[in-house]
C-alpha positions as CSV (number, residue, x, y, z in Angstrom):
1,X,-30.1,16.9,1.1
2,X,-33.1,15.2,-0.5
3,X,-32.7,17.4,-3.6
4,X,-29.0,16.5,-3.8
5,X,-29.7,12.7,-3.5
6,X,-32.4,12.9,-6.1
7,X,-30.3,14.7,-8.7
8,X,-27.3,12.6,-8.1
9,X,-29.0,9.2,-7.4
10,X,-27.6,7.4,-10.4
11,X,-23.9,8.1,-9.5
12,X,-24.6,7.6,-5.7
13,X,-26.3,4.2,-6.2
14,X,-23.6,2.8,-8.4
15,X,-20.7,4.2,-6.3
16,X,-22.3,2.5,-3.3
17,X,-22.7,-0.8,-5.1
18,X,-19.1,-0.4,-6.3
19,X,-17.7,0.0,-2.8
20,X,-19.8,-2.9,-1.5
21,X,-18.6,-5.2,-4.2
22,X,-14.9,-4.2,-3.7
23,X,-15.3,-5.0,0.0
24,X,-17.0,-8.3,-0.8
25,X,-14.3,-9.2,-3.3
26,X,-11.6,-8.4,-0.7
27,X,-13.3,-10.7,1.9
28,X,-13.9,-13.5,-0.6
29,X,-10.4,-13.2,-2.1
30,X,-8.8,-13.2,1.4
31,X,-10.6,-16.4,2.3
32,X,-9.5,-18.0,-0.9
33,X,-5.9,-16.9,-0.5
34,X,-5.8,-18.3,3.0
35,X,-7.5,-21.5,2.0
36,X,-4.7,-22.0,-0.6
37,X,-2.1,-21.1,1.9
38,X,-3.4,-23.8,4.4
39,X,-3.6,-26.3,1.6
40,X,0.1,-25.7,0.7
41,X,1.1,-25.5,4.4
42,X,2.0,-21.8,4.2
43,X,1.2,-19.1,6.7
44,X,-2.1,-17.2,6.4
45,X,-2.3,-13.4,6.3
46,X,-4.7,-10.8,7.6
47,X,-7.3,-9.0,5.5
48,X,-5.3,-5.8,5.7
49,X,-2.2,-7.5,4.4
50,X,-4.2,-9.1,1.6
51,X,-5.8,-5.9,0.3
52,X,-2.3,-4.4,-0.1
53,X,-0.9,-7.6,-1.8
54,X,-0.2,-7.9,-5.5
55,X,-2.8,-10.7,-5.8
56,X,-5.6,-8.4,-4.8
57,X,-4.2,-5.5,-6.8
58,X,-4.1,-7.6,-9.9
59,X,-7.6,-9.0,-9.4
60,X,-9.0,-5.5,-9.2
61,X,-6.8,-3.8,-11.8
62,X,-7.3,-6.4,-14.5
63,X,-11.0,-5.7,-14.4
64,X,-10.8,-1.9,-14.1
65,X,-8.4,-1.6,-17.1
66,X,-10.7,-3.6,-19.3
67,X,-13.7,-1.4,-18.4
68,X,-11.9,1.8,-19.2
69,X,-10.6,0.4,-22.4
70,X,-14.2,-0.4,-23.3
71,X,-15.3,3.2,-22.6
72,X,-12.3,4.7,-24.4
73,X,-12.9,2.7,-27.6
74,X,-16.7,3.2,-27.4
75,X,-16.4,7.0,-27.0
76,X,-14.0,7.3,-29.9
77,X,-15.8,4.8,-32.0
78,X,-19.2,6.5,-31.7
79,X,-17.7,9.7,-33.1
80,X,-17.1,8.1,-36.5
81,X,-19.0,4.8,-36.6
82,X,-22.8,4.4,-36.8
83,X,-25.3,1.6,-36.3
84,X,-28.6,2.1,-38.1
85,X,-31.5,1.9,-35.8
86,X,-29.5,2.1,-32.5
87,X,-30.0,4.8,-29.9
88,X,-26.3,4.2,-29.1
89,X,-25.4,5.7,-32.5
90,X,-25.5,9.1,-34.1
91,X,-27.4,9.6,-37.4
92,X,-25.3,9.2,-40.5
93,X,-25.3,12.9,-41.3
94,X,-23.8,13.6,-37.8
95,X,-20.9,11.2,-38.1
96,X,-17.5,12.8,-37.3
97,X,-16.4,15.6,-34.9
98,X,-19.1,18.0,-36.3
99,X,-18.9,21.7,-36.8
100,X,-18.2,24.4,-34.1
101,X,-21.7,25.6,-34.6
102,X,-23.2,22.2,-33.7
103,X,-20.8,21.7,-30.8
104,X,-21.5,25.3,-29.4
105,X,-17.8,26.2,-29.6
106,X,-16.1,29.6,-29.8
107,X,-18.4,32.2,-31.2
108,X,-21.3,29.7,-31.1
109,X,-21.0,29.1,-27.4
110,X,-24.0,30.1,-25.2
111,X,-23.7,32.4,-22.2
112,X,-23.8,29.5,-19.8
113,X,-21.4,27.3,-21.8
114,X,-18.2,26.2,-20.0
115,X,-15.4,28.7,-20.2
116,X,-13.1,26.4,-22.0
117,X,-15.6,26.0,-24.8
118,X,-15.4,29.7,-25.5
119,X,-11.7,30.6,-25.3
120,X,-10.6,28.7,-28.4
121,X,-7.1,27.3,-29.1
122,X,-5.5,24.5,-27.1
123,X,-7.8,24.8,-24.1
124,X,-10.9,24.4,-26.2
125,X,-9.3,21.4,-28.0
126,X,-8.4,19.8,-24.6
127,X,-11.9,20.4,-23.3
128,X,-13.4,19.1,-26.6
129,X,-11.6,15.8,-26.1
130,X,-11.4,15.7,-22.3
131,X,-13.7,12.7,-21.8
132,X,-11.7,10.3,-24.0
133,X,-8.4,11.8,-22.7
134,X,-9.4,11.0,-19.1
135,X,-10.8,7.6,-19.9
136,X,-7.7,6.7,-21.9
137,X,-5.4,8.0,-19.1
138,X,-7.2,5.9,-16.5
139,X,-7.0,2.8,-18.8
140,X,-3.3,3.2,-19.3
141,X,-2.8,3.8,-15.6
142,X,-4.8,0.7,-14.5
143,X,-3.2,-1.4,-17.3
144,X,0.2,-0.5,-15.9
145,X,-0.9,-1.2,-12.3
146,X,-2.3,-4.5,-13.5
147,X,1.0,-5.4,-15.2
148,X,3.1,-4.5,-12.2
149,X,0.9,-6.5,-9.8
150,X,0.8,-9.4,-12.2
151,X,4.5,-9.3,-12.6
152,X,5.0,-9.5,-8.8
153,X,2.5,-12.4,-8.5
154,X,4.1,-14.2,-11.5
155,X,7.6,-14.0,-9.9
156,X,6.3,-15.2,-6.6
157,X,4.9,-18.3,-8.3
158,X,8.2,-18.7,-10.1
159,X,10.1,-18.7,-6.8
160,X,7.6,-21.2,-5.3
161,X,8.1,-23.6,-8.2
162,X,11.9,-23.0,-8.2
163,X,11.8,-21.4,-11.6
164,X,13.8,-18.3,-12.7
165,X,12.3,-14.9,-12.2
166,X,11.7,-12.5,-15.1
167,X,12.1,-8.8,-15.5
168,X,9.1,-6.5,-16.2
169,X,9.5,-6.5,-19.9
170,X,9.9,-10.3,-19.9
171,X,6.6,-10.6,-18.0
172,X,4.8,-8.5,-20.6
173,X,5.8,-11.1,-23.2
174,X,4.4,-14.0,-21.3
175,X,1.2,-15.9,-22.1
176,X,0.1,-15.4,-18.5
177,X,-0.1,-11.7,-18.9
178,X,-1.9,-11.6,-22.2
179,X,-4.3,-14.5,-21.3
180,X,-5.6,-12.5,-18.3
181,X,-5.9,-9.3,-20.3
182,X,-7.5,-10.7,-23.4
183,X,-10.1,-12.7,-21.5
184,X,-11.4,-9.4,-20.0
185,X,-11.1,-7.4,-23.2
186,X,-13.1,-9.8,-25.3
187,X,-16.0,-9.7,-22.8
188,X,-16.1,-5.9,-23.0
189,X,-16.1,-5.8,-26.8
190,X,-18.9,-8.4,-26.8
191,X,-21.0,-6.3,-24.4
192,X,-20.6,-3.1,-26.6
193,X,-21.5,-4.9,-29.8
194,X,-24.4,-6.7,-28.3
195,X,-25.8,-3.5,-26.8
196,X,-25.5,-1.7,-30.2
197,X,-27.4,-4.5,-32.0
198,X,-30.0,-5.5,-29.3
199,X,-31.1,-1.8,-28.8
200,X,-32.1,-1.7,-32.5
201,X,-34.9,-4.3,-31.9
202,X,-35.5,-4.4,-28.1
203,X,-36.8,-1.8,-25.7
204,X,-36.8,-0.8,-22.1
205,X,-39.5,1.7,-21.3
206,X,-38.1,4.8,-19.7
207,X,-34.5,4.2,-20.2
208,X,-32.3,6.7,-22.2
209,X,-30.4,3.6,-23.4
210,X,-33.5,2.5,-25.3
211,X,-35.6,3.9,-28.0
212,X,-39.3,4.8,-27.2
213,X,-41.3,1.6,-27.2
214,X,-43.2,2.5,-30.3
215,X,-40.2,3.8,-32.3
216,X,-39.5,2.0,-35.6
217,X,-36.6,-0.3,-35.7
218,X,-34.7,1.8,-38.3
219,X,-34.9,5.0,-36.2
220,X,-31.4,6.0,-35.2
221,X,-30.2,8.3,-32.4
222,X,-33.5,8.5,-30.5
223,X,-34.0,7.6,-26.9
224,X,-36.9,7.0,-24.6
């Protein structure tokens, strides 16, 4: 068990923090929802009812979809784009999808390489792009869930204010939907750009996201 925890500590710690913050968000959001209900002389709801509501679903999904959009674009962008001096970037000569030999595909696969890296054809293509395919699929799924929850919340507000409801496609054209999406997207893009630039000049000893402390600023694709 100790060996398992040691070799999986990064994912375990962040999964634990994730679950704790989702729980904390649910409790805080539930309190806020009921405070608003009392202020408007409406009935309060239980925590269980709140976590299955469109309000909580939208609050969670609008953050998830922006995170997976960030990862999808970052993974795809770093295949072709470079940033001189950043450990987040490949070297200029490595830009692109690279050769089968460098990627250990097909005849160049090693004995312990994953099976789908050896078989060739569609299965090797899928495995070669499996990370971005999964991240993009999760982004699209969470984006759709966000839009459906947002639509439900929007229509509830419309009813409260005696305004006409809209259909799903009508909601996708509203400023309400795009304002909430874009405010999350822009923060993710800023984070990626900042990391790429800051890691050229700044260091964190022992982190694979940083170059070695003594590495020159113009060294690219090296990590500490």
